[in-house]
VMD Tcl script that draws the C-alpha trace (Angstrom):
set ca {
  {4.04 11.77 24.91}
  {4.22 12.64 21.06}
  {1.26 15.10 19.68}
  {-0.39 12.78 16.97}
  {-2.86 14.84 16.87}
  {-1.97 16.30 13.42}
  {0.03 14.38 10.78}
  {3.47 15.28 10.20}
  {4.56 15.39 6.88}
  {8.78 15.01 8.09}
  {9.97 12.34 4.99}
  {11.01 8.68 5.82}
  {13.81 7.37 4.51}
  {12.50 5.66 2.49}
  {11.35 8.37 0.71}
  {15.04 8.34 -1.16}
  {13.22 6.70 -4.76}
  {17.12 6.90 -5.77}
  {18.17 4.16 -2.57}
  {19.53 0.82 -3.56}
  {21.09 0.32 -0.12}
  {21.62 -2.99 1.86}
  {19.53 -1.52 4.29}
  {16.62 -0.85 2.35}
  {16.69 -4.25 1.24}
  {16.60 -5.55 4.91}
  {13.57 -2.80 5.44}
  {11.85 -4.83 2.84}
  {12.69 -8.20 3.76}
  {11.49 -7.44 7.73}
  {8.38 -4.84 6.67}
  {6.97 -7.91 5.37}
  {7.24 -10.17 8.29}
  {5.90 -7.64 10.36}
  {3.00 -6.90 7.71}
  {2.66 -11.29 7.94}
  {2.44 -11.25 11.93}
  {0.40 -8.36 12.58}
  {-2.31 -9.07 9.67}
  {-2.08 -5.92 7.07}
  {-1.61 -8.02 3.79}
  {-5.34 -9.76 4.49}
  {-7.36 -6.73 4.39}
  {-5.90 -5.66 1.19}
  {-7.17 -9.87 0.09}
  {-9.97 -9.25 1.76}
  {-11.57 -6.99 0.02}
  {-10.47 -7.41 -3.68}
  {-12.06 -10.58 -3.79}
  {-14.96 -10.18 -2.03}
  {-14.53 -8.33 -5.49}
  {-13.04 -10.52 -7.62}
  {-15.01 -13.52 -6.68}
  {-18.07 -11.38 -7.77}
  {-16.99 -11.82 -11.09}
  {-14.70 -15.47 -10.94}
  {-15.25 -16.20 -15.21}
  {-13.92 -12.01 -15.78}
  {-9.69 -11.72 -16.72}
  {-8.86 -9.29 -13.57}
  {-6.26 -6.51 -14.33}
  {-5.25 -5.18 -11.21}
  {-2.28 -2.87 -10.31}
  {-0.95 -2.14 -6.66}
  {1.09 1.40 -6.41}
  {4.29 1.00 -4.83}
  {4.44 -2.43 -4.47}
  {7.39 -2.47 -2.31}
  {8.44 -6.11 -2.26}
  {5.63 -7.41 -3.97}
  {4.36 -9.60 -1.74}
  {0.87 -8.75 -2.15}
  {1.10 -9.85 -5.52}
  {2.21 -13.23 -5.17}
  {-0.19 -13.70 -1.53}
  {-2.87 -12.22 -5.00}
  {-1.62 -14.96 -7.24}
  {-1.25 -17.76 -4.97}
  {-5.41 -17.18 -4.13}
  {-6.04 -16.45 -7.31}
  {-4.96 -20.29 -9.36}
  {-6.16 -21.58 -6.66}
  {-10.13 -19.66 -7.06}
  {-9.07 -20.01 -11.04}
  {-9.98 -16.62 -10.79}
  {-7.76 -14.37 -14.01}
  {-5.31 -11.97 -12.68}
  {-2.97 -10.08 -14.99}
  {-0.94 -8.02 -11.73}
  {0.84 -4.85 -12.09}
  {3.33 -3.56 -9.51}
  {4.53 -0.27 -9.81}
  {7.24 1.16 -7.39}
  {9.31 4.33 -8.52}
  {12.64 3.17 -6.84}
  {14.12 1.27 -9.91}
  {15.90 -0.82 -6.69}
  {12.88 -1.61 -5.20}
  {11.58 -3.03 -8.48}
  {14.88 -5.33 -8.97}
  {14.05 -6.81 -5.94}
  {10.88 -7.34 -5.61}
  {11.09 -9.51 -9.56}
  {14.14 -11.57 -8.15}
  {10.44 -12.03 -4.84}
  {7.63 -12.13 -7.81}
  {9.44 -15.01 -10.54}
  {7.46 -17.89 -9.45}
  {4.42 -15.50 -10.62}
  {4.35 -14.91 -14.34}
  {1.03 -13.25 -13.84}
  {2.53 -10.24 -12.45}
  {4.47 -7.39 -13.92}
  {6.56 -5.38 -12.30}
  {7.50 -0.68 -13.45}
  {9.27 0.56 -12.27}
  {7.36 3.99 -13.22}
  {6.24 7.18 -10.13}
  {2.46 6.69 -10.22}
  {2.20 10.92 -11.13}
  {4.15 10.68 -13.77}
  {1.88 11.58 -17.48}
  {2.74 7.74 -18.62}
  {1.31 6.25 -15.83}
  {-1.80 8.43 -15.66}
  {-2.95 6.98 -19.09}
  {-3.15 3.53 -17.82}
  {-6.00 1.48 -16.89}
  {-7.07 -0.80 -15.02}
  {-9.73 -2.33 -13.21}
  {-8.30 -2.30 -9.66}
  {-5.55 -0.26 -8.08}
  {-4.53 -1.20 -4.81}
  {-2.53 0.41 -1.76}
  {-1.00 -0.88 0.76}
  {0.67 1.88 3.20}
  {1.00 3.58 0.71}
  {-0.60 6.91 1.14}
  {0.50 8.18 4.04}
  {3.20 9.14 1.90}
  {1.26 11.95 0.53}
  {-0.21 15.48 1.84}
  {-3.70 16.24 1.13}
  {-3.65 18.00 -1.75}
  {-1.50 15.35 -3.19}
  {-3.54 12.65 -2.00}
  {-6.96 14.44 -3.46}
  {-5.38 15.23 -6.63}
  {-4.41 11.72 -6.40}
  {-7.65 9.65 -5.56}
  {-9.15 11.64 -8.51}
  {-6.70 10.32 -11.19}
  {-7.46 6.20 -9.62}
  {-10.83 6.91 -10.10}
  {-11.49 7.43 -14.17}
  {-8.77 5.25 -14.23}
  {-10.02 2.74 -11.76}
  {-13.28 1.12 -11.50}
  {-12.18 -0.09 -7.91}
  {-9.87 1.10 -5.38}
  {-8.50 -0.53 -2.50}
  {-7.01 1.67 0.23}
  {-5.35 -0.06 3.28}
  {-2.96 2.36 5.07}
  {-2.29 3.58 8.95}
  {-4.40 4.93 11.17}
  {-2.60 7.05 13.57}
  {-2.36 6.27 17.24}
  {-0.58 6.84 20.14}
  {-1.04 2.90 21.01}
  {-0.36 1.67 17.49}
  {3.21 4.38 17.68}
  {4.73 3.09 20.83}
  {3.77 -0.79 20.24}
  {6.07 -0.35 16.71}
  {8.76 2.10 18.85}
  {9.13 -0.47 21.07}
  {8.60 -3.45 18.84}
  {11.22 -2.38 15.80}
  {14.04 -1.40 18.67}
  {14.19 -5.20 19.84}
  {13.46 -6.97 17.12}
  {14.84 -4.89 13.81}
  {17.97 -5.16 12.48}
  {17.19 -1.98 10.02}
  {17.91 1.57 10.72}
  {15.66 2.77 8.60}
  {12.97 0.44 9.42}
  {13.09 1.93 13.21}
  {13.62 5.69 11.92}
  {10.75 4.86 9.23}
  {7.63 2.25 11.46}
  {6.93 5.18 13.93}
  {6.83 8.13 11.77}
  {4.88 6.11 9.04}
  {2.54 5.93 12.21}
  {2.59 9.53 12.30}
  {2.22 10.56 9.07}
  {-1.27 8.43 9.03}
  {-4.31 9.31 9.19}
  {-8.01 9.28 11.94}
  {-10.75 8.94 10.61}
  {-11.77 12.47 9.76}
  {-9.03 12.34 8.04}
  {-10.39 10.44 5.38}
  {-13.08 10.97 5.23}
  {-12.13 14.83 4.74}
  {-9.59 13.45 1.65}
  {-12.42 11.36 -0.23}
  {-15.20 14.27 0.37}
  {-12.59 16.54 -1.17}
  {-11.69 14.28 -4.10}
  {-15.31 14.34 -5.05}
  {-16.02 10.09 -3.56}
  {-18.76 9.86 -2.22}
  {-19.37 6.19 -2.23}
  {-17.23 3.93 -0.49}
  {-16.71 1.77 2.46}
  {-14.21 2.85 5.49}
  {-14.12 0.43 8.31}
  {-10.94 -0.30 11.00}
  {-8.71 -3.68 11.02}
  {-6.55 -5.05 14.05}
  {-3.57 -3.70 13.48}
  {-4.56 -0.26 13.54}
  {-5.39 -0.06 10.01}
  {-7.81 1.78 8.02}
  {-9.34 -0.39 5.02}
  {-11.31 1.63 2.23}
  {-13.37 0.16 -0.40}
  {-13.94 3.32 -3.05}
  {-16.59 1.89 -6.54}
}
mol new
graphics top color blue
foreach p $ca { graphics top sphere $p radius 0.5 }
foreach p [lrange $ca 0 end-1] q [lrange $ca 1 end] { graphics top cylinder $p $q radius 0.2 }
display resetview
């Protein structure tokens, strides 16, 4: 059995920010399917709308960093329309090929803007938002980078919502077998397991948040093996 007591720092295939292969697009599609059936996106969505519906007349500026296909942004746009909440949704991804894919995916939603920009670049750090969302994004970074990133996010935004993986043996072996039998993507078969290994125990997140100077937050476990963190 693999030792999951500590985080892995091995790069995922998807960490190649120049990748524009068919394997990338297949992976983005399959990740949307996995999140749909395991309810992963609802963790972000439910936390966000508790905030939005508390001030339904406000126009909200919301960033989704590491936005991938833009699927979460589409879900938010749909729900905001139903509740008559005004949202300006901006998705960021450092890979321009991912953003091109997301633009096709989100073309029915004019309230969504998609930008190819590295969030560690000064151009991003100068931006301001009401809410910053991160879904399956933070596990791509080491602790020192995460500490600096969350410090910046606090300066840029009133609220931060984190949805990321729980590092656990059951999650690791479950996704290993699911992707072995159902995935057509080499990237997904490799990265899905590695993502769990790079993910977080509760103590990891508490330590990172403490180092970032964040004292007021909610940290909850959610199915399937996810952490939901709400800051603000």
